[in-house]
N, C-alpha and C positions, 0 to 999 in steps of 0.2 A: 610293401605288398597291397595288393588289391583283393576286395572282395565283392561278391554280388550285391546287388541293391535290395534294401528291405523296406519296408514301409516305413519304419523308424526314421528312414533317410528323407522323409518329407514330413517327418513330424507326425505319421499317422500309426494306427496300430490295428489288431485285430482282437476279434472276440473268440469266445471258446471254439466257433464252428468255423473259424478260419476268415470271416468276413472282414473286409475292409472297413476300418474304423476312422471317422475324424472327430474327435470329441466323442460325445454321446452318441453321436448318429452313424448308422450304417451308411456306407456310400450307397448301397444297392437299394436301400430303404429309401434314400433321397432321389434316387433314380426315377423308383416307381411311385414316389409321392408327387414330385414335379415333371415327371416326362424326360425322354431324352430326345436327342443329345442334349446334354444340360452340363455346364462348368460349375465346378464347386472351388469356391474361394476359400482358402485358409488364411480368413482375416488376420487374425491375432500374429499369426507365424510371420504374414507377410510384414506385418508392422515391424516386428522383432528383426526381421531380415534387414529392413532398411535402417533402422536404428544401428544395426552392427556394422553394416559398410559406413555411413556416416562417422560413426566413432573410431572406427579404423583408419579413416583418413585423417581426423583430427588429431588422433594419436601419433601417426608415423609423422606427419609434416608440421614444423614449427612455423610456419607462414598460415595465412589464412587459406580456409576451405570453404567450397562452396558446392553442396551435391543437387544435382537438377535431376528429377525423375524425367525419364524419355518416355512423352505420352504417346509416341508411335507405337510403343512396345504394346500399351494395354490402355486403352482410354475411358473403360469401366469407371464412372465416378465414385463407386466404392474402393477398386483399387487405389486411386489416385488421393481419395482422401485418407486412406492408411499410410500411403507415403508422405504425405503433406504431415500428419499427425507426428511421425516420425522425424520431421523436421527437414525433409526433403523440397526441394524448390521446383520449378517447372522447367523442362526445355521442350520447345513446339517446333512444328514444321510447316503448319497450315493454318488458313483462316478458322477452321472447324476449332483445331487445339488451342489456339489461342483464346477464343471466345469461351472455351470451356474450361480453360485455365481461370480467366476472369471471372465467370460464374460460379465456380467453386471457392472462390475467395482470395484468389492469389492477386498480389497487388503487380502492377509493371515492374518494378524492381526486383522482383522475385522470377523475373521470366527472360530466358535466353530463347533467341529465335534463330532457327538454324533452318536448312534446306537447300537445295541447288536450285530450284524453280521457283525462287518466290516472284511472284506477280508485282505489279505497282501497286494494286489495290490491299496485297497483303502486307506489302512493306508500308503501306501510308496508315493502315490499321496499327500495326506495330509501333508507329512512330507516334500517331495520337495516344496509343495506350500507354505511352512513355515505358517501353519495356525496357530492362536494363541493359541488354546488348544485343546486338543483331551480327550474327557472323556471316561476314560477306563470303560468296561462294566465286564471283567472277570478277572481272575487271569493269563488266558491263553493269551488273550488280552494284557495283563500287559509285557509279557514276550515278545510278538511278536513286539511290539511297540519299546521295548528296543532295541532288534535285529535289526531293521528297522533303529533306531537313531543311532546306534554304525556303521552301515555298510554306513551311509549317513554322518558320521561324524558329526552329530549335535546334539544339545541339546534340548528336546523336552518337552515343558511345557505339563503338565497333570492334568487333576481333576480326582478323583476317584468314580464312580458313586456308590452310596448306595441304596442299596433296603432296606426301612425303616422297612417294615412290618406294613404299616399304610394304610388302605383304608377307604376315606371317608364314612361315613354314608349314605346308599340307592346305591352307586354307582354299576353300574354291573360289572359283571366279566371282559368284554371285554376292560373294559376303566381302570381298577384298575391297574396301572403299579407301583403302591408301594406295591403291594401284596405279601408277601412272598411265598405263597402256590400256587398262581395263574400265577406268572408272572415270567418269567425267567429273567427281565432286573436287571442289577446291582449286586455289590458285597452284599453278605449276612450278613447283620449287626449281626443277632442273632447268628451265629456259629463262628463268628471271622474273617470272609473273608477279612472284612476291615482292621482290625488289621495286618493280615498277607501280605495284599497288602502294608500297610505302612512300614511294615519291609523290603520286597523285593525292596521296591524304593531306601531306602538307600543305597543298593548295586548294584543298575544301575545308573552307571555315565552318561548315555545317556539320563536321563529322571530327570525333575525337578517337584517335587510335588508342586502344585499351591494351593489345596484347595479341595472341596467335591461338587458333582452335585445330585441332586436327582430329580424325578419326580412320582408323587403322583396319576396322573390320570386325566380325562378331562372333562370339563364341570362342573367345581366346581365354586357354587354359594355363597359358605359360606366363609368369607375372613378369620374366626378364623381358617379355617384348616390348614392353612399355619403356623400358631402360633404354632399350636399344633404339626405337624410333626418338627417344629424347637426345640420345647422343647424336643421332643423325641431324637432328635440329638444331643441336650446340651452336654451330657456325652462325646459323641464321639469327639468333639470338643474340650472339656476341656482336656480329655486325651491325643489328640492329641498333643495340645499345651505343654501340660506336659512333653511329650516325646523328646520336643525339636523341632518339626515341626512347621512352621509358617502355618496358616489358611489365605491366603491370598484373597482367593476367595470362597464365597458360590454361588453357580448357583442351583436355586430354580425351573428351569426348566419353563415349563408352565401350561396348564392347566385351565386357567380364562375362564371362561364361556362367552357366549355371552348372554345379558339380553334379547334378542327376541327370543331366542329358547332353549332347554333343552334336556339334554339326557333323555330316560327314566330309572326310577330305577329298580333294580333286580324284584321287584314284579311286576311293571307296564308293563315291558317288558314281563315277563312270560303270564300274563293276556291277552295282547294284540296279542301276537304270538299265544296262547292257543285258547284263545277263542273269539278273535277279537275286545276286547272291547278298544277301542281308548282312552289313558289318556287325562286328562282334558286340554282345550287349555292354552298355555303359557299366564301368566299374567304378568303386570308390576309390580315391587316393591318387588319381592323376590330374588333379585341378587344383590350382593354387588358391588358397584362403583369401577372403577380404585382406588381411592382416599381410600376406606375400605381396598382393598387389598394392597396397598402400606403402610398404616399405620399399619397393623397388623404386616406387615412382618418387618418393621422396628423396631418396638417397641420390638419383638421377638429379634432381633440381638442384640439390645441394652441391653436387659437383660442378654444375653449370654456372648457377647464379652466385655472387656475394651474399654474405648472410645479411648485410643491410639493404638487398635490393631483390629478396626472395619476392616472386609473383604470387599472387593469390592462385590457389590451385583448384580449378572448376573440373568436377567430372559427372559424365551423365549417364548412368546405369539405367538398366531397364530392364533386359534380361534377367541379370543375377539377382534380381530382387523379385520380380514377378513371375517367372517360370517355375520354382519350385514349389509356388505357394498356390496352385491352382491345378485342378486335374479334370479332365472331359471323361464323362460317362456316356457310353453306347450300348445300345440293347442289340443281342445277337437276334435276329429276325428268323433267320433260316440258316441251316448247316447243308451244305451240298457237297456231295463226295462224287467224282468221277473216276472210277478203278484206274490205276496206273498213270493218271494225270495230276490230279490236284484235289484238295479239299479247301472248300471255300466257307469262310464265315460272312453272311451278308448281314449287315449291320445298317443302322438307321444315321449314320454319319460316316463320310469320306473326304478325300481329296477333293472333290468337286465342291463341298459344303463347308466342310468344318475342320477338316483336319491337314490343309496345305503344307505346314512344315513338315510333315512326316516325308513328303517329297526328298527332304534333303537332310534330315536331321535323325539322329537316334534317340528315340522316346522308348521307356519301359512301358510295356502293358501288361496290367493285372487283371486277374480274373477277380471281379470285387466281390461274388457270391463265395469264392473260397480261395483266398490267396495261397493256401498251403498246398493245393491239388497239384499233383507233379507235370511238368510240361514234357509230354510224352511224343508229341506228333508237330509236323511243321504245316502250317496253314497260312492260306493267303485271306486276309481281312479286308473286306471291300465295303463299300457304301451304298446307298439305294439310287442313285442317280443313274440314268441310261446313258451312260459314258465308259466304256470300257477302261478307262484309266483312273475312275473313281475309288483308288487303291488307299488303304491305310498303309499296309505294311505286305510285302510278299514274302513268303516263306520264312514265316518266324515261326519261333520255337514256341508252342502253348500249350497249356491243358487240354482235357477234351473238354469241349464246352457244348451245352445243350441249348437248343432255341429257347429264347426267354431271359437267359443269363445275362448279366451284365459285367462289360469290361470296362476298366479305366485307363485311358492313355494318360501318362503322367507328364508333368510339367506342360501344360497346356497355358500357361500365365504370358507364354511371351508370344506376341503374333499370331495364334490362333485365331483368335476374335479379330485383330487387325485385320485379317485376309479372308474372314469367312464370306461366303458367297450364299445368295439367295438362288440357288440352281434348282428352281423347282420346289423349294422346301423353305420354311421358316427358319430363321435363324434363331439360336438357342437361348433359354434362360440361362440366367446366372444365380446362384444362391451363395451367400454367405455364410460361413460359419465360424462363430467366435465363442469358445467356451464350449457352453453347454447349449448356446442357443443357435437357431438359424434363421435366416430370413432372405425372403426373395429380394435382390437388388437390381435383376434386370429381366423384365417379363420376356416370354418367349414372343414372337414376332406372330402378327395375326393376318389374316387376308386383307384388312384394311390398313395394315400398315404396309403389306407388300404393294398394293394397288394405289398408296396413298397419293401418290405423284401423277397418274393418270386421269386423264379427261373420259371417261366412263360413258359408252351409251347406254340410254335406258330402255328396258325391254321392249321390242316393236319400234325403236327410232333407228332408222337406216340412212338418216340426212346427213350423218356426219357432223352434226352440230349446226348445220347452216339453215338460215331461215329463208 
């Protein structure tokens, strides 16, 4: 049986007046103290969520396990530090993320390097940093990694990223990273690219094959999906072992959903973007638990591998850890009504600046000033940018809201900050709340930050900088 989400589903509460509370702080009070848009990080709960994920893997699987937080999901240092305290290692996809991991104290051996477009400079940086694993995405990249390893006179451990030609039911095309037709990621299993890569590795003394990596998409709520894709890859694992290779590692990637938000299905996305019909609100009870995911994955690997050859199980969660432990506060600046047309809530944040994931995901939106106020009308929530599609949500059921009140977009911990934009406005601050204390962990962007890369003319100078 499903039920409507309540503040407690995010570890939050309400006071006697119905105000949304995080610990001893009211969300609306934080918004007015620090300004909006404002992300609020539930630091203690994020750490506890990460611990529970790691322990679920350790409890379910008798072999070795390693959990790596996906930096692409949320690279705010306070978020990463909380995940690190919980025992999570690092998964990175860019030079920025690798440098961030190293500056935050991760050793090279704690880091898995991923991504479909690694440059020679990035691969050289990875080799020089002695990262634990590079997940090779293509035959061209395989040759490049070997060339760099040879030049550095180092032995580099690699995984081969496999495109398994597997798309979970209902997943929209933008999220289906295991699709053979729709996504360029990974070595093509069906055409034999993976077998070709294995043959090449044998002739590359600078590389050491450690196992396989795959990633089938994001926002996965059904735990059996992982078992099904592992069963699809079972013949590859067996053939590889029969050819004399050891499969010491199976990296299942990430994609685990947050139970309190979800991606729209292909059909829902088409209907919403085409006709403006917002999908049904997220309900509790239709998403697998960490223990469900871990159990399905462990049982599948135990079916495929002999007990004395169990590979290390690596996972790369991001969304399931960060998403439900951060929310975004916006101020309603104006309310505009056109009779028999529509009612708009004009806020200080929208798709053009801070809410891009609401284009394709279903997030709960709460009135932070009074969570209990009944939802009586359909409204369209928009942002401040001179851009007609600067929309948070169209036709969403909300309470009657007055200018100056604060709304909370829940589950902003995954990909909101990663995809935010300075579209005429500064990027927002982040406040972390832990117990009964709060601290600013990322300040709001300033004019100097926004213009910091530009060579500006001084007043009265029309020479273009030329003498």
